[in-house]
Backbone as ProteinMPNN parsed JSONL, in Angstrom:
{"seq_chain_A": "XXXXXXXXXXXXXXXXXXXXXXXXXXXXXXXXXXXXXXXXXXXXXXXXXXXXXXXXXXXXXXXXXXXXXXXXXXXXXXXXXXXXXXXXXXXXXXXXXXXXXXXXXXXXXXXXXXXXXXXXXXXXXXXXXXXXXXXXXXXXXXXXXXXXXXXXXXXXXXXXXXXXXXXXXXXXXXX", "coords_chain_A": {"N_chain_A": [[-36.891, 3.671, -21.734], [-35.505, 4.1, -18.392], [-35.443, 5.982, -15.141], [-34.088, 6.638, -12.547], [-34.059, 7.951, -9.608], [-31.976, 8.016, -7.493], [-29.878, 5.654, -6.263], [-30.177, 3.859, -3.5], [-30.437, 1.642, -1.7], [-30.007, -2.232, -1.672], [-31.915, -3.375, -3.158], [-33.024, -1.379, -4.742], [-30.87, -1.279, -6.691], [-30.249, -3.662, -7.758], [-32.716, -3.938, -9.133], [-32.096, -1.865, -10.947], [-29.822, -2.624, -12.512], [-30.56, -5.027, -13.489], [-32.716, -4.171, -14.93], [-30.984, -2.838, -16.862], [-29.426, -4.647, -18.229], [-31.166, -6.052, -19.706], [-31.425, -4.683, -21.614], [-32.508, -2.146, -21.592], [-32.154, 1.516, -21.026], [-31.001, 2.784, -18.504], [-30.969, 5.334, -16.341], [-29.152, 6.699, -13.557], [-28.535, 8.203, -10.411], [-25.658, 8.291, -8.14], [-24.27, 8.881, -4.861], [-21.372, 10.33, -5.191], [-18.185, 11.417, -5.569], [-16.461, 11.589, -7.749], [-15.46, 9.607, -10.962], [-13.955, 7.797, -11.051], [-14.074, 6.763, -8.472], [-16.091, 5.206, -7.531], [-16.503, 2.988, -6.073], [-16.698, 3.609, -3.337], [-19.527, 4.46, -3.609], [-20.81, 2.007, -4.1], [-20.064, 0.838, -1.865], [-22.222, 1.304, -0.015], [-24.508, 0.513, -0.619], [-24.403, -2.535, -0.63], [-23.326, -5.597, 0.627], [-19.887, -6.79, 1.743], [-19.71, -9.571, 0.426], [-21.477, -9.694, -1.611], [-20.491, -7.675, -3.087], [-18.312, -8.069, -5.31], [-20.142, -9.642, -7.263], [-22.219, -7.591, -7.741], [-20.343, -5.901, -9.185], [-19.254, -7.097, -11.119], [-21.776, -7.2, -12.867], [-22.183, -4.565, -12.855], [-19.956, -3.612, -14.498], [-20.237, -4.815, -16.88], [-22.558, -4.043, -17.78], [-22.706, -1.131, -17.723], [-22.493, 1.807, -19.322], [-21.445, 4.798, -19.646], [-20.048, 6.597, -17.205], [-20.558, 9.379, -15.336], [-19.621, 12.373, -13.676], [-20.11, 15.02, -12.314], [-19.251, 18.309, -10.587], [-20.292, 21.434, -9.105], [-19.381, 24.074, -9.347], [-18.571, 27.547, -7.973], [-18.594, 30.571, -10.179], [-15.841, 32.55, -11.328], [-16.618, 35.17, -11.535], [-18.689, 35.55, -10.133], [-21.362, 35.014, -10.545], [-23.546, 32.734, -10.413], [-23.121, 29.009, -11.248], [-21.2, 26.834, -12.545], [-20.646, 23.973, -14.075], [-17.991, 21.508, -13.595], [-17.107, 18.556, -15.471], [-16.765, 15.196, -15.793], [-16.351, 12.219, -17.404], [-16.339, 8.943, -17.651], [-15.813, 6.183, -19.76], [-17.286, 3.295, -21.201], [-14.932, 0.948, -21.712], [-12.972, -1.799, -22.635], [-10.666, -1.696, -20.975], [-11.484, 0.119, -18.688], [-14.174, -1.302, -17.947], [-12.505, -3.738, -16.867], [-11.2, -2.249, -14.677], [-13.554, -1.535, -13.234], [-14.537, -3.688, -12.461], [-12.421, -5.056, -11.098], [-12.079, -3.431, -9.288], [-9.397, -1.377, -9.154], [-6.256, -1.295, -7.199], [-5.45, 1.663, -7.327], [-7.269, 4.59, -8.031], [-5.901, 6.33, -9.557], [-5.539, 4.776, -12.132], [-7.512, 4.284, -13.305], [-8.195, 6.994, -14.128], [-6.079, 7.273, -15.462], [-6.981, 6.034, -17.696], [-9.495, 7.434, -18.305], [-8.312, 9.531, -19.283], [-7.166, 8.658, -21.77], [-9.167, 9.0, -23.123], [-9.959, 11.093, -26.23], [-11.86, 13.322, -25.973], [-12.871, 16.457, -24.252], [-13.746, 16.0, -21.893], [-13.053, 13.728, -21.157], [-10.632, 14.172, -19.774], [-11.084, 14.427, -16.934], [-11.924, 15.196, -13.626], [-10.083, 17.125, -12.397], [-8.514, 17.584, -14.648], [-10.481, 19.148, -16.21], [-11.235, 21.327, -14.117], [-8.314, 22.549, -14.343], [-8.41, 23.649, -16.994], [-10.82, 25.568, -16.708], [-9.844, 27.332, -14.793], [-7.569, 28.25, -16.226], [-9.009, 29.623, -18.218], [-10.284, 31.891, -17.003], [-13.113, 31.058, -15.939], [-13.555, 29.879, -13.213], [-12.112, 30.946, -9.891], [-8.351, 30.792, -9.357], [-7.854, 30.058, -6.166], [-10.554, 28.649, -5.868], [-10.543, 26.644, -7.753], [-8.773, 24.873, -6.806], [-9.368, 23.894, -4.254], [-11.69, 22.826, -4.811], [-10.705, 20.605, -6.34], [-9.597, 17.247, -7.002], [-7.367, 16.256, -6.441], [-4.992, 17.93, -5.363], [-2.131, 18.502, -5.37], [-1.338, 17.178, -7.38], [-2.494, 18.688, -9.404], [-1.984, 21.659, -8.892], [0.706, 21.234, -9.44], [0.272, 21.288, -12.053], [-0.763, 23.683, -12.515], [1.731, 25.322, -12.164], [2.857, 27.206, -13.309], [1.076, 29.285, -13.468], [2.039, 30.929, -11.164], [1.112, 32.645, -8.048], [-1.219, 32.134, -5.088], [-0.505, 29.524, -3.016], [-1.138, 26.356, -2.125], [-0.806, 24.62, 0.78], [-0.202, 21.042, 1.815], [-1.971, 20.376, 3.982], [-4.308, 21.841, 3.256], [-4.127, 24.596, 3.83], [-3.72, 28.204, 2.542], [-0.867, 29.176, 1.826], [1.602, 31.689, 1.47], [3.642, 32.093, 0.385], [5.791, 31.96, -2.909], [6.063, 29.669, -3.39], [5.381, 26.379, -3.961], [4.483, 24.234, -0.966], [5.329, 21.28, 0.377]], "CA_chain_A": [[-35.653, 4.237, -20.496], [-36.014, 4.159, -16.648], [-34.792, 7.345, -14.592], [-34.088, 6.072, -11.046], [-33.37, 9.273, -8.734], [-30.891, 7.846, -6.637], [-29.691, 4.33, -5.884], [-29.694, 4.264, -2.082], [-30.524, 0.209, -1.377], [-29.362, -2.997, -2.419], [-33.131, -3.925, -3.944], [-33.191, -0.889, -6.127], [-29.614, -1.565, -7.521], [-30.485, -4.746, -8.363], [-33.637, -3.635, -10.06], [-31.325, -1.136, -12.108], [-28.839, -3.817, -12.738], [-31.664, -6.41, -14.178], [-33.486, -3.734, -16.388], [-29.968, -2.679, -18.101], [-29.057, -6.272, -18.428], [-32.3, -6.76, -20.381], [-31.642, -3.805, -22.53], [-33.144, -0.786, -20.874], [-31.748, 2.384, -20.716], [-31.233, 3.175, -17.181], [-30.312, 6.327, -15.642], [-29.307, 7.1, -12.425], [-27.559, 8.79, -9.735], [-24.833, 7.889, -6.913], [-23.666, 10.025, -4.137], [-20.183, 10.437, -4.746], [-17.372, 12.678, -6.018], [-15.374, 11.066, -8.823], [-16.225, 8.47, -11.775], [-13.011, 6.567, -10.743], [-14.398, 6.373, -6.787], [-17.345, 4.297, -7.461], [-15.983, 1.74, -4.769], [-17.405, 4.487, -2.137], [-20.793, 4.316, -3.616], [-21.384, 0.74, -3.826], [-20.234, 0.093, -0.407], [-23.35, 1.871, 0.793], [-25.603, -0.281, -1.379], [-24.22, -4.006, -0.612], [-22.557, -6.171, 1.513], [-18.922, -7.449, 0.837], [-20.377, -10.84, 0.053], [-22.521, -9.259, -2.997], [-20.052, -6.586, -3.907], [-17.59, -8.7, -6.459], [-21.357, -10.002, -8.038], [-22.625, -6.29, -7.929], [-19.191, -4.982, -9.647], [-19.265, -7.719, -12.295], [-22.777, -6.72, -13.644], [-22.062, -3.061, -13.317], [-18.73, -3.646, -15.556], [-20.829, -5.789, -18.036], [-23.776, -3.141, -18.076], [-22.017, 0.407, -18.116], [-21.824, 2.451, -20.839], [-20.693, 5.874, -19.361], [-20.327, 7.055, -15.865], [-20.811, 10.86, -15.319], [-19.367, 13.009, -12.325], [-19.922, 16.592, -12.306], [-19.282, 19.363, -9.374], [-21.021, 22.608, -9.634], [-18.577, 25.049, -8.649], [-18.782, 29.227, -8.241], [-17.971, 31.141, -11.327], [-15.217, 33.825, -10.917], [-17.321, 36.466, -11.534], [-20.095, 35.477, -8.525], [-22.993, 34.965, -11.298], [-24.004, 31.334, -10.661], [-22.19, 27.974, -10.5], [-20.679, 25.833, -13.837], [-20.511, 22.329, -13.793], [-17.028, 20.77, -13.912], [-18.087, 17.319, -15.709], [-15.946, 14.144, -16.175], [-16.739, 10.953, -18.155], [-15.708, 7.469, -17.808], [-16.541, 5.917, -20.555], [-16.802, 1.787, -21.194], [-14.004, 0.134, -22.467], [-12.054, -2.994, -21.807], [-9.794, -1.329, -19.875], [-12.374, 0.535, -17.548], [-14.576, -2.266, -17.294], [-12.113, -4.352, -15.981], [-11.04, -1.683, -13.225], [-14.543, -1.281, -12.552], [-14.862, -5.196, -11.924], [-11.574, -5.672, -10.179], [-11.125, -2.604, -8.162], [-8.069, -1.055, -9.117], [-5.842, -0.959, -6.227], [-5.848, 3.176, -7.142], [-8.202, 5.35, -8.608], [-5.308, 6.767, -10.685], [-5.33, 3.694, -13.388], [-9.074, 4.393, -14.227], [-7.69, 8.516, -14.132], [-5.372, 7.209, -16.758], [-7.853, 5.628, -18.863], [-10.263, 8.504, -18.888], [-7.794, 10.585, -19.945], [-6.604, 8.154, -22.913], [-10.122, 9.248, -24.331], [-9.67, 12.533, -26.63], [-12.856, 14.32, -25.935], [-12.248, 17.369, -23.273], [-14.305, 15.569, -20.442], [-12.597, 12.676, -20.315], [-9.884, 14.737, -18.664], [-11.183, 14.333, -15.174], [-12.578, 16.593, -12.849], [-8.953, 18.189, -12.308], [-8.644, 18.541, -16.002], [-11.951, 20.347, -16.527], [-10.659, 22.653, -13.287], [-7.53, 23.439, -14.979], [-9.149, 24.227, -18.158], [-11.462, 26.611, -16.211], [-9.191, 27.997, -14.278], [-6.3, 28.969, -17.346], [-10.001, 30.442, -19.035], [-10.833, 32.75, -16.32], [-14.346, 30.676, -15.43], [-13.34, 30.224, -12.073], [-10.959, 31.425, -9.497], [-7.757, 29.713, -8.953], [-8.453, 29.114, -4.924], [-11.667, 27.628, -5.778], [-10.336, 25.474, -8.274], [-7.936, 24.218, -5.894], [-10.129, 23.774, -3.151], [-12.702, 21.669, -5.43], [-9.968, 19.317, -7.058], [-9.6, 15.532, -6.258], [-5.679, 15.778, -6.094], [-4.391, 19.297, -4.963], [-1.109, 18.325, -5.457], [-1.501, 17.329, -8.864], [-3.542, 20.185, -10.006], [-1.143, 22.678, -8.413], [2.091, 20.998, -10.448], [-0.052, 21.59, -13.63], [-1.048, 25.121, -12.663], [2.495, 25.913, -11.501], [3.522, 28.431, -14.559], [0.465, 30.286, -13.115], [2.139, 31.62, -9.888], [0.132, 32.955, -7.338], [-1.333, 31.662, -3.789], [-0.163, 27.746, -3.441], [-1.777, 25.336, -1.129], [-0.358, 23.54, 1.637], [-0.983, 19.564, 2.134], [-3.362, 20.67, 5.046], [-5.677, 22.789, 2.639], [-4.294, 26.214, 4.061], [-3.18, 28.885, 1.968], [0.578, 29.827, 1.546], [1.398, 33.213, 1.243], [5.046, 32.205, -0.492], [5.416, 31.85, -4.212], [6.81, 28.611, -3.542], [4.731, 24.995, -3.319], [4.878, 23.946, 0.05], [5.308, 20.224, 0.047]], "C_chain_A": [[-36.332, 4.334, -19.367], [-34.89, 5.138, -16.061], [-34.962, 6.381, -13.19], [-33.494, 7.065, -10.411], [-32.377, 9.229, -7.897], [-30.686, 6.281, -6.14], [-29.427, 4.297, -4.299], [-29.734, 2.561, -1.41], [-30.304, -0.543, -2.383], [-30.469, -3.404, -3.594], [-33.079, -2.805, -4.998], [-31.767, -1.13, -7.182], [-29.779, -2.844, -8.18], [-31.601, -4.561, -9.376], [-32.815, -3.047, -11.537], [-30.475, -1.841, -12.672], [-29.7, -4.504, -13.648], [-32.08, -5.568, -15.013], [-32.463, -3.437, -17.649], [-29.156, -3.597, -18.504], [-30.078, -6.884, -19.523], [-32.658, -5.467, -21.447], [-32.263, -2.489, -22.505], [-32.207, 0.329, -20.596], [-31.829, 2.804, -19.379], [-30.432, 4.301, -16.46], [-30.395, 6.577, -14.57], [-28.531, 7.943, -11.636], [-26.648, 8.167, -8.436], [-24.662, 9.05, -6.144], [-22.507, 9.914, -4.424], [-19.374, 11.098, -5.422], [-16.48, 12.484, -7.293], [-16.09, 9.669, -9.661], [-15.268, 7.407, -11.19], [-13.414, 6.367, -8.979], [-15.924, 5.508, -6.357], [-17.563, 3.189, -6.156], [-17.014, 2.148, -3.445], [-18.914, 4.431, -2.425], [-21.447, 3.228, -3.51], [-21.239, 0.406, -2.631], [-21.507, 0.793, 0.357], [-24.279, 1.054, 0.625], [-25.186, -1.79, -0.802], [-23.092, -4.098, 0.377], [-21.117, -6.653, 0.691], [-19.172, -8.462, 0.279], [-20.643, -10.564, -1.814], [-21.741, -8.455, -3.752], [-19.298, -6.924, -5.247], [-18.827, -9.041, -7.625], [-21.676, -8.753, -8.705], [-21.555, -5.694, -9.689], [-19.057, -5.91, -11.14], [-20.165, -7.348, -13.358], [-22.66, -5.486, -13.865], [-21.268, -2.735, -14.467], [-19.449, -3.967, -16.771], [-22.293, -4.576, -18.679], [-23.444, -1.437, -18.418], [-21.92, 0.778, -19.182], [-21.209, 3.879, -20.699], [-21.062, 5.602, -17.98], [-19.818, 8.506, -15.724], [-20.738, 11.464, -14.063], [-19.403, 14.726, -12.538], [-19.739, 17.166, -10.483], [-19.713, 20.52, -9.964], [-19.96, 23.872, -8.753], [-18.912, 26.959, -9.417], [-18.384, 29.892, -9.186], [-17.01, 32.319, -10.727], [-16.305, 34.837, -10.98], [-18.384, 36.721, -10.47], [-21.49, 34.793, -9.443], [-23.143, 33.219, -11.323], [-22.823, 30.194, -10.302], [-21.918, 27.543, -12.379], [-20.01, 24.427, -13.401], [-18.834, 21.835, -14.504], [-17.465, 19.094, -14.067], [-16.784, 16.519, -16.123], [-17.127, 12.832, -16.594], [-16.047, 9.629, -18.349], [-16.366, 6.604, -18.879], [-16.56, 4.168, -20.883], [-16.355, 1.175, -22.019], [-13.191, -1.131, -21.64], [-11.471, -2.714, -20.501], [-10.578, -0.512, -18.514], [-13.216, -0.456, -17.067], [-13.759, -3.278, -16.27], [-11.735, -3.697, -14.493], [-12.391, -1.75, -12.356], [-15.047, -2.755, -11.677], [-13.975, -5.748, -11.002], [-11.334, -4.682, -9.308], [-9.885, -2.444, -8.246], [-7.469, -0.661, -7.806], [-5.955, 0.853, -5.971], [-6.771, 3.444, -8.25], [-7.483, 6.17, -9.726], [-5.268, 6.334, -11.715], [-6.564, 4.279, -14.213], [-8.806, 5.682, -14.409], [-6.955, 8.345, -15.777], [-6.162, 6.783, -18.072], [-8.553, 6.411, -19.141], [-9.632, 9.397, -19.445], [-7.092, 10.202, -21.345], [-7.807, 8.818, -23.794], [-9.845, 10.579, -24.687], [-10.863, 13.49, -26.053], [-12.53, 15.299, -24.633], [-12.68, 16.635, -21.823], [-13.943, 14.403, -20.189], [-11.229, 12.833, -19.722], [-9.62, 14.345, -17.277], [-11.326, 15.376, -14.922], [-11.119, 17.602, -12.725], [-8.457, 18.911, -13.789], [-9.403, 19.228, -16.182], [-11.224, 21.551, -15.476], [-9.326, 23.355, -13.953], [-7.745, 23.757, -15.872], [-9.792, 25.478, -17.678], [-10.905, 27.586, -15.828], [-8.119, 29.216, -15.319], [-7.617, 30.05, -18.182], [-10.58, 31.719, -18.464], [-12.182, 32.041, -15.828], [-14.478, 30.761, -13.98], [-11.95, 30.534, -11.439], [-9.688, 30.473, -9.283], [-7.836, 28.991, -7.55], [-9.467, 28.495, -4.844], [-11.29, 26.61, -6.475], [-9.782, 24.477, -7.553], [-8.715, 23.327, -4.976], [-11.144, 22.945, -3.735], [-11.989, 20.488, -6.197], [-9.829, 18.16, -5.83], [-8.138, 15.161, -5.907], [-5.126, 17.208, -6.205], [-2.883, 18.92, -5.631], [-0.571, 18.328, -6.981], [-1.918, 18.384, -9.977], [-2.395, 21.608, -9.849], [-0.072, 22.386, -9.247], [1.568, 21.523, -12.065], [-0.445, 23.047, -14.105], [0.129, 25.73, -11.998], [3.176, 27.164, -12.157], [2.201, 29.517, -14.255], [1.178, 31.266, -11.937], [0.988, 31.747, -9.031], [-0.098, 32.313, -5.846], [-0.991, 30.029, -4.339], [-0.698, 27.112, -2.061], [-1.058, 24.115, -0.45], [-1.137, 21.932, 1.634], [-2.335, 19.619, 3.027], [-4.185, 21.521, 4.504], [-5.453, 24.072, 2.766], [-3.499, 26.56, 3.135], [-1.438, 29.204, 2.961], [0.918, 31.255, 1.088], [3.243, 33.213, 0.082], [4.66, 31.919, -1.778], [6.248, 30.425, -4.623], [5.846, 27.386, -2.935], [5.416, 24.303, -1.81], [4.595, 22.35, 0.171], [5.098, 19.549, 1.661]], "O_chain_A": [[-37.531, 4.6, -19.28], [-33.708, 5.114, -16.405], [-35.867, 5.579, -12.961], [-32.282, 7.153, -10.605], [-31.846, 10.27, -7.508], [-31.657, 5.823, -5.537], [-28.357, 4.77, -3.917], [-28.9, 2.361, -0.527], [-30.296, -0.2, -3.565], [-30.108, -3.703, -4.733], [-33.087, -3.185, -6.169], [-31.874, -1.115, -8.408], [-29.32, -2.937, -9.319], [-31.412, -5.041, -10.494], [-32.844, -3.493, -12.683], [-30.405, -1.444, -13.836], [-29.315, -4.438, -14.815], [-31.931, -5.986, -16.161], [-32.692, -3.6, -18.848], [-28.151, -3.308, -19.153], [-29.889, -7.953, -20.104], [-33.754, -5.253, -21.966], [-32.463, -1.859, -23.543], [-31.326, 0.012, -19.797], [-32.932, 3.26, -19.078], [-29.292, 4.088, -16.045], [-31.533, 6.771, -14.143], [-27.68, 8.538, -12.297], [-27.319, 7.424, -7.72], [-24.866, 10.159, -6.638], [-22.145, 8.993, -3.691], [-20.058, 11.647, -6.286], [-15.819, 13.434, -7.711], [-16.951, 8.918, -9.203], [-15.678, 6.29, -10.875], [-12.674, 5.574, -8.396], [-16.532, 5.313, -5.304], [-18.562, 2.789, -5.558], [-17.776, 1.432, -2.795], [-19.622, 4.35, -1.421], [-22.542, 3.207, -2.949], [-22.107, -0.296, -2.113], [-21.517, 0.621, 1.576], [-24.978, 0.748, 1.591], [-26.254, -2.245, -0.394], [-22.291, -3.27, 0.81], [-21.056, -6.857, -0.522], [-18.723, -8.346, -0.862], [-20.152, -11.076, -2.82], [-22.004, -8.333, -4.949], [-19.531, -6.234, -6.24], [-18.583, -8.765, -8.799], [-21.531, -8.621, -9.92], [-21.95, -5.297, -10.785], [-18.763, -5.325, -12.183], [-19.772, -7.16, -14.51], [-22.968, -5.075, -14.983], [-21.587, -1.886, -15.299], [-19.186, -3.272, -17.752], [-22.755, -4.483, -19.816], [-23.98, -0.76, -19.296], [-21.299, 0.176, -20.058], [-20.448, 4.216, -21.606], [-21.913, 4.825, -17.545], [-18.647, 8.749, -16.016], [-21.641, 11.22, -13.262], [-18.456, 15.38, -12.976], [-20.04, 16.538, -9.468], [-19.584, 20.71, -11.174], [-20.086, 24.293, -7.603], [-19.234, 27.414, -10.514], [-17.164, 29.826, -9.04], [-17.378, 32.963, -9.745], [-16.729, 35.143, -9.865], [-18.815, 37.8, -10.064], [-22.426, 34.183, -8.926], [-22.808, 32.582, -12.322], [-21.928, 30.302, -9.464], [-22.566, 28.089, -13.272], [-19.133, 24.076, -12.613], [-18.599, 21.835, -15.712], [-17.988, 18.443, -13.163], [-15.857, 17.081, -16.707], [-18.28, 12.623, -16.215], [-15.231, 9.423, -19.248], [-17.567, 6.37, -18.746], [-15.413, 3.756, -20.713], [-16.97, 0.77, -23.006], [-12.929, -1.289, -20.448], [-11.647, -3.215, -19.391], [-10.106, -0.654, -17.386], [-13.182, -0.66, -15.853], [-14.173, -3.588, -15.153], [-11.869, -4.291, -13.423], [-12.423, -1.951, -11.142], [-15.691, -2.851, -10.632], [-14.302, -6.637, -10.215], [-10.43, -4.864, -8.493], [-9.124, -3.156, -7.591], [-8.03, 0.253, -7.202], [-6.354, 1.372, -4.929], [-7.0, 2.69, -9.195], [-8.114, 6.651, -10.667], [-4.989, 7.133, -12.609], [-6.595, 4.628, -15.393], [-9.488, 5.857, -15.419], [-7.164, 8.967, -16.818], [-5.943, 7.167, -19.22], [-8.63, 6.526, -20.364], [-10.254, 10.176, -20.167], [-6.538, 11.062, -22.029], [-7.6, 9.154, -24.96], [-9.51, 11.356, -23.793], [-10.46, 14.584, -25.658], [-11.761, 14.73, -23.859], [-11.991, 16.731, -20.807], [-14.329, 13.853, -19.157], [-10.653, 11.867, -19.221], [-8.595, 14.064, -16.656], [-11.051, 16.391, -15.563], [-11.21, 18.802, -12.986], [-8.162, 20.074, -14.064], [-8.956, 20.352, -16.409], [-10.723, 22.563, -15.967], [-9.278, 24.578, -14.08], [-7.022, 24.749, -15.967], [-9.375, 26.518, -18.187], [-11.19, 28.704, -16.259], [-7.97, 30.434, -15.219], [-7.266, 31.116, -18.689], [-11.222, 32.516, -19.147], [-12.518, 32.76, -14.887], [-15.299, 31.513, -13.453], [-10.887, 30.466, -12.057], [-9.973, 29.305, -9.018], [-7.881, 27.764, -7.464], [-9.601, 27.722, -3.896], [-11.595, 25.512, -6.008], [-10.198, 23.319, -7.606], [-8.632, 22.1, -5.025], [-11.555, 22.148, -2.893], [-12.633, 19.529, -6.623], [-9.89, 18.111, -4.601], [-7.748, 14.158, -5.308], [-4.807, 17.566, -7.339], [-2.827, 19.343, -6.786], [0.218, 19.065, -7.572], [-1.568, 18.64, -11.129], [-2.156, 22.388, -10.771], [0.238, 23.349, -9.947], [2.268, 21.991, -12.964], [-0.501, 23.544, -15.23], [-0.143, 26.654, -11.231], [3.91, 27.956, -11.565], [2.296, 30.611, -14.81], [0.764, 32.424, -11.884], [-0.023, 31.068, -9.21], [0.954, 31.927, -5.337], [-1.115, 29.5, -5.444], [-0.489, 27.677, -0.988], [-0.805, 23.009, -0.927], [-2.342, 21.726, 1.484], [-3.415, 19.067, 2.817], [-4.933, 22.082, 5.306], [-6.157, 24.876, 2.154], [-2.646, 25.787, 2.701], [-1.105, 29.355, 4.136], [0.24, 31.776, 0.202], [3.72, 34.083, -0.647], [3.486, 31.646, -2.025], [6.832, 30.137, -5.668], [5.552, 27.331, -1.741], [6.589, 23.965, -1.653], [3.394, 22.115, 0.031], [5.017, 18.33, 1.814]]}, "name": "protein", "num_of_chains": 1, "seq": "XXXXXXXXXXXXXXXXXXXXXXXXXXXXXXXXXXXXXXXXXXXXXXXXXXXXXXXXXXXXXXXXXXXXXXXXXXXXXXXXXXXXXXXXXXXXXXXXXXXXXXXXXXXXXXXXXXXXXXXXXXXXXXXXXXXXXXXXXXXXXXXXXXXXXXXXXXXXXXXXXXXXXXXXXXXXXXX"}
């Protein structure tokens, strides 16, 4: 097992991929917000010419991509992790390799999995808001897609958020 604190450059990326391709379990971190937004992270480390090769290697090597956000609890006592997991399947490997036009396709693939954490960050936020673990406003602020999360939570009422991220005092969603 090899633990790489954070992949920050091409050389570290190459070494980690080579180790994983030779059968080693490699655990590492990349600074990004979502499992389905790995493109932003890879662009930090590779040129455009190298990206396709790296994406093919990553698609063949990864087993799971885990993303987490630490969100303050509703009671003010510490934080709770909202976790999403992208499992390696033929569909998700294809998305990683070919860089789908939208992150929504890989989000759909994530949701197709049955475990709770396959619902994506916004699905986790919805679950935690409904359970009272985090408050409504904080959950919306940490969401990846406010519009979709607001729609999922529309039965709760309460404050709504405008597209610009500011609160609306009305009980209707402001588009």
